[in-house]
N, C-alpha and C positions, 0 to 999 in steps of 0.2 A: 746733091741729095735727090733720091728717087721721087718721082711725081706723087706716088701714093703716100709717101711719108709727109710731103708738103701738104697734101690735102687733109691728112689726119691732124696735122698741127693746126691748120686753118679751122677745122671743125672744132677742135678743143678750145681754140681762142674764142670762137663764136659762142660755145656752150658755157664758157666761164661765167658764173653768176656775178652780178654787181656786188662790190664790197660796200656795204652801207654801214655807217657808224652813226649812232644816235647818242644823245646826251642822257636820256633816261630809258629804262627798260620798257616802259609803256610804248614809247615810239618805236622801239625795236620790234615789239610784239605786233604792232599794227603794220609796220613795214614788212614783216614776214608774212602776215595775212594777205597784204596787197600784192607783194612781190612774188610770193610763191617760190618756185624753184629757180626763178631768175635772179634772186638776190640772196645774199648771205648777210644778215643784219646782226650787229653786235652793239651793245650799249657800253658807253664809257662808265656811267654811273651804275651802281647796284641798287637793288630795291631796298636794301638795308642801310643806305647812305642818304644823308641830307643832300638833295640835289643842288643846293646853293653853294656847297663846298666840295670840291673834288681836288685831290692832290695831283699836281702836274707831274706825273711819273714819266720817265723815258719811254716806257712801254706804250703810253698813250700817244706820244708823238709818232711812234712807229705805226700805230693803227691809223692815225689821221693822215700820215704821209701816203698810205696805200689806199685810202678811201676814194671810191668813185662818187660817193654821195654822203653828205653830212646833214643830219636832220636834228634841229634844235628846237627846244621849247619856245625860245624867244621871250619877249616881254621883259628882257633884262634878267631873267632867272640865272643865266649862266655867265653874266657879265664879269663876275669876279675871277673866273678861271678859263673860260673857253677862248676868248679872243687871243690871248697870248699863246695858247697851245696851237691854234690854227696858224698864226704867224710863224711860229717855230717849226711847224710841220713842213712848211715850204711846198704845199700842194696847191697848185693853181686851180685845180678842179673845184675846191671847196672854199675859195675865197669869196668875200661879199660881192654880190653882183653876178656870180657864176651859176650856171644851172645846177651844179652839184651841191649848193648850199640851200637847204629847204627850211623855211621858218614855218613850223607846224601851227603857229598861232594865227595865220592869215585867215580872216573871216570870222574869228571867234568873237562872241559878244563878251567883251572884257568887263569884268566887275571891279569896283573899287578903284577907279582912276582917281588919283589924288588931285585936289584942287590947289592952285597956287604953287609956290616954290617948294621943292622937295630938297631936304638937306639930310646929311648923315646924323644930325641931332635927333631926327625922328626915328632912328634905328634903320633897319634894313628894309626901307620902303622902296617899292618899285615905281618909278615915275610913269610907266605906261599902264599901270593897273596890276591887279593880282594875277600872278602867272600860273597859279595852280589849276588851270582850266581843265586839265585831263581828268579831274575828279568829278566832273559832270559827265555821266556816260553818254549823254546826247552829243557832247562835243567830240566823241570818238568818230562820228561820221564826218565832221568837219576836218579832223586830223587826217582821216583816211583819204579824203579828197585831195588835201594838200600833198600828201605823200604820193598819191597816184600821179598827180601832175609833175611832181619832182622826179619820180622814177622814169616817167615817160619822156621827160626832158633830157634825161641822160641816156636812156635806152628806148628809142622810139620803136624798135622792132618788136618789143613786147607790150606796146601800149594797149592793145586790145585785151590781152591777158590781164594786165593790171586793172583795166576797167571792170572786167568780169569778176575778178577777185575782190575788188573794192565793193562792188554791188553785193556780193555774197557776204562780206563782212558786215555791211550795213544791215542786211536782212537779218543776220544772226543777232546783231545788237538790238534791232527793233523788236525781234521776237522775245527777247529776254527782258526788255525794258518794262513791258506791261506787268510782269511778275514782280519786278523790283519796286515799281510804283505802288502796286497793290500791297506789298509787304510793309512798306513804309507809311502808307496812307493813315493808319490809326494814330501815328505819332506826329502828324503835321501840327506845327506850332509848339512842339516841345523845345524848351530851352536847353542849350548845351554849352558847356565850357570846353575850350580847346587849349592846347599848349601854344601852338603857333597858328596863325591865321591861314592855314592851308585848306580848310574845309568849307570855305564860303560857297564854292561852286556846287559841292555835294549838297550842302544845306539848301541852297537856292533851288536845286532840282527836286528835292524831296520834302521841302517845307519845314525843315528844322530851323531853329533860331539860334544863331551863334551869338551868345550873350556877352561872354567875356573871354579874354585870353590870359593864360598864366604868364606869358611873357608880357612885361609892361609896355615894351615896344618890340617890333619885329627884330629877332636876332639878339635880344637883350635878356639874359637870365633873370628870373624873378628875384627881387629883394624880399627880405622878411616882411617889410611893410606892405608890399604889393600882394604877397601871398595872403596876408591877413585880410586885405580888401577882398580878395577872391573868396575866401572862406565866408566872410560876412555876406557877400552877394549871393552865394549858393544857399546859405541858411535863410536869408530873407526871402528869396524868390523860390526856394525849394527846388532848385535845379537838380535833376536826377542823374545827370550823366556828364562825365569828363572823358574826352578823347585825346589821345596823344600818339604820335608816331613812335615806333619802336626805337628810332635812332636818337631821340632826345633823352636827356637825363631824366629818369622817372621819379627822382627823389621828391621834388616839389609836388608833383601831381599825386603821388601816393600819400604824402602827408595831408594834402587837402582832402583827398577822398577819405582818409582815416578820420579826420576831424569833423567832416560834414555828413558822412554816410552816403555820399554820392557814389555811384558806380564808376569805376575807372576802366576804360577799354584802351589797351595799347593795340593800335590798328595799323595795318599796312596802308600806306598812301601811294605805294608804287607796286607794279608787277614785280614779283620776286621778294616782296617785303615780308612774306610769311609762307609757311609750308602750304603747298597746294595752290598758291596764287601765281599761276603760270602765264596768264594772259588777261586781256581787258575784261572778258566775261567772268572769269573766276575772281578777279579783283572785286567787282561790284556785287557778285553773288556773296562773297565773304563779308563785305562791308554791310550790306543791307541785312543779311541774316544775323550777324553778330549784334548790330545795334538794335534791331527789332526784338531779338530774343532777350537781350539784356533789359530793355525797357519793359517788355511783357512780364519778366520775372519780378519786377518791382511793384506790380499791382498789389493793392489799390493805389499806393502813393504815386506810382509811376504811370498809372492809367491815364489815357488822354481824357480831357474834360469835354 
């Protein structure tokens, strides 16, 4: 083969972006922001799917078998489906202990770590704490740093670019954070009912109080008796808002809203979960705007005290 052709092949090999696979689209969005042109990031899960449950399709094995890097939420969120997929993919680069496996939860201030023994009788309880940490926008900076380290561990030649991109992402996040906090500030202390306990990090950041869940236990659909308890709690405490991800069955939440007069918001909890929610910034812009606008429309009953 001519020398020129060999050099062209070598250049193409060097220029080929890293194949990055993530478990949720929020991690893919941040990996794209940090990795830039040096990565091609794709999520296994979709923004319209419950990230606790992903079907182990053959196409997913193919993606994992070709991945240079796998980025997971961690904290046992994917424990029901990811380990078996990784084993079946037979890709040594993304096995536990290898640089190609990145746990995005490293360094996160984890909320709701259970005390004592955890068993399946408690529902879908995570023994390492609540894994929905990406719903605090401030945790986006922690996730980005973990991804930067992971990408640099796989591709050290672009480490400086990854650092600069990560700093730019953090700066953009910080610039928008002040506006989100200001928008939500009038509603600090407002009690909210959620379907699943996904929103504790969002509530912790913006001062909402997650009073009740429509699920009696995580992952367990509501019984008629539990639904009645939620209705009574909303009536007694005059809770103005119910929030639910779009991938859950809306029947119970809609019935509760109808019987109590509380506002029901079906919200995206993931990038790609609604039209226009294309990255981390647009996710939190959408969430804060829709919640604040809904509560403001309820005045005076929804007005902060």
